[in-house]
Structures are given as structure tokens and as C-alpha cells.
N, C-alpha and C positions, 0 to 999 in steps of 0.2 A: 648623491647621497639622500638630499630629502626627498627624492619621489621614491627611492627605494626605501625610507624611513614610512612614508605614508602609503607605500602597499605593504608593507607589513603588517601595520597598525589596522588596515581593512583587513587583512586576511586572518589576524589575530581576532577583531571582531566576529568576524563571520565565523570562526573556529569555536568560538564563546557561546554564542548564540545556537549554532550546530549539538554544540555539547549541553545546553541548556535544555534542548528539544530531545537529544538522546537520554537524559536525564529523566523527563517527562515519560517517555516512552518506556523506559526502564521502571519507573513507578507505575504504569499501567500494567506491565506484563507480572510485576510481584503480585498486584493488585487482584488479577487474573487467576495467577497462578494459585493463592491463598484461598480464591473462593472455589477454585476447582479442587482444591485439597481437603476443603472442610465439605463440600457437598457432593463429590465424584464425579462431577458433571458442571459445567458453567449454565445455570439458569438463562442468563440474558447476556450479552455485551457488558462488561463493566465498564463505567464511565471513565476515563482519565481523571486523575485528580485534578482541583481547581488551579489552576496557574496563576503562580504570584504575579503581579502588576509589572515585574521587572523582567519577567523572563518571555521569550517570543512565544506567542500561541502553539501548543503541540500540532495542531495541524495547519501549516502556514500556507498548505495548499489551497484553502478556502478563500483564501484573500487573492489568488492569480485569478482562479478561473472556473466556473461550475460548468459541466456540460451533460445534459442529460441524455443517457445512453437507451434509445428507445427500439421497439423493433419495428420492422416496414409498417405495420399497422398503426404504430402510435402508441403504443402499449410500453410504458416506462420499465425498463429492466434494471436500473441503478442511476444513481448519480454520480457522477465522476470529479473531483475537484483535484487540480491541477495546479501545481505549484510550479517555483523556479527548478526545482531539481527532484521532485518527488509528486505522487498521486495516491490520491485516496478513491476507493469505489466504494461506496455505501449503497448494497440491494434494495430494490425495493421492500418496502416493509409486507405490501402484501404478495410476496412471493417466496416460496420456499426453495432456494438453490440446494441440493444436497451434494456433499463433497463430494460422493460415489458416481454422481451422475455424469457420466461421459459426455463432454469430451475435457471435464474441469482437470481432473489429476493426469489422466494420461497426455494432454495437448497443453493447455495451458500453463498447469505447474510445471510438470518435467520436460517439455520441447521449449516453452517458451521462459518462462522466469529462469528455471535451473538452469537452462542452457546460458542466458545473458549473464546469470551470477558467474558461472565457470569462467566464461569470456572474460570477464572482469577479473576474477581472482587470477587466471592467468596474466593478465595485463599488470595487476599489482606484482605478482613474482617478477615479472622482468622490469619492472620501473615505468612501465608507462602511465601507469595511473597510481594515484596515493591509494594505500590500503583502505581507507577511510571512505575512497570515493567508489567501491566496491557495491553494487546494486543487493539490497537485501528487500526482504519483503516479510508481511506478516498476515496469517490468514485468520480473523476473526472468527471465532465458529461459536453457536448456541448446537452444541451435542453434534449433531452431521451438519446442520445446514450454516452454511457460509452467510455471514452478515456483515463481513467487511473486509478489503482486502488494503494492506496498504504498502507501497513500493516506494523504495528510498532509493537516492542517488540515480535518478532517471535523467539520462541525458536527452537533450530536444530533439536526436536525431531517432531516438527509441520510443518518443512518446508517441509518435503517432502510430506504430507499429503496436505497442502495448494498447492502446486505446482500441485499435481495430481487431487486435486478438480479444480482448476483455467483451466487445460487443457480440464476436462472433460465437466465443465458447459461451457466453449467456443467452444467444438465441437458441442453440443447439441445445442446450441444457431443459430452456423453459419447453423447447417443443416436445421432446423426449417425455417430459413431466406431463405437458398438456393431452400427448397421445394415451399416455397410462390413464389419465382421469376421464377421456371419453369413451 
């Protein structure tokens, strides 16, 4: 019983930390929606509100590992922040990745992220995973320009697949943009 009690306490602490992170994300989305409502279009990504000292950082992924995503030429496409069960992709500031440039929506969003989420939703329906463990994602945009992608509830076996899909997608997008510019 003592071990079970200890396990419950750990799960409660983890759930409380997750709730606090979700509340910060919720405030961030509210702020972005407010700004979008007043301006018609978000001029730049909205910074999340300052995190109180007793709340876990909104992006715990930065504490785990930072991976630069580069082209074969060494050119930086994005920085990937990988956490225990989350990822944040901060796209290179010197590049513009348009949400409408293939294969972003057709491959990455529709065939990778959406399929993973649908698979998790089915697993949650059958009780294989908890409903709060379903993969979710948010794409922060400045108009049609993708600025950041946040993916929550990433399992360790999906981490490598997502990293490869992100790099491949960004490389193809940048190649298309570079070809048009030349």
C-alpha cells in the first residue's frame, strides 16, 4: 500500500505540472486570439505570459535537448527542442516557410501529425492510452508564415519519426522557395 501511495503521489505531481503547463498554453492561445481579433492578423508570434516561479516552464522541452535541424549544406532550417513528451520547433528567423508551400500541409500536417493524432484518439477510445495522452499540436503563424510548431504527448518511439519528417518537410519547402527566388 505504501508503494501504491507513493506512485499515486508521483502521478498527482506529474498531472499537476501538466495542468499548469496546459494553463500557460491556454493563456498563450487566448492572448494570440485576442491580438488576432483586434488586428485581423497576428503581426508576430505572441510571447507566452511570464511564468510564475512555482509553475513549470511553458516549454519544458528546452530543458531536455536542443537539436539544430540543418540542410546537407549546413544551412540552419530550425531548432528542435525535445522534451520528455513534447517537441517545439522554432523555425529559423532568416527564412520564411509559407504554410501553403508543399509538402507542409499535404505531408507533414495531414499525413504525419493528423494521422498520429487519429491513431491516438482511437487508442484512447479503446482504453489503450489515457485521453490526455493523445498527441496534439499547435502551429504558430505570422500570417501564412510558420514560426513555431509545438507538439505535445510525443512518445519516444515517435520522436525520431517526427524529427525526420520535420527535417525532410522543411528541406523540401526551402528548396521550393529557393528555386522560385532564383
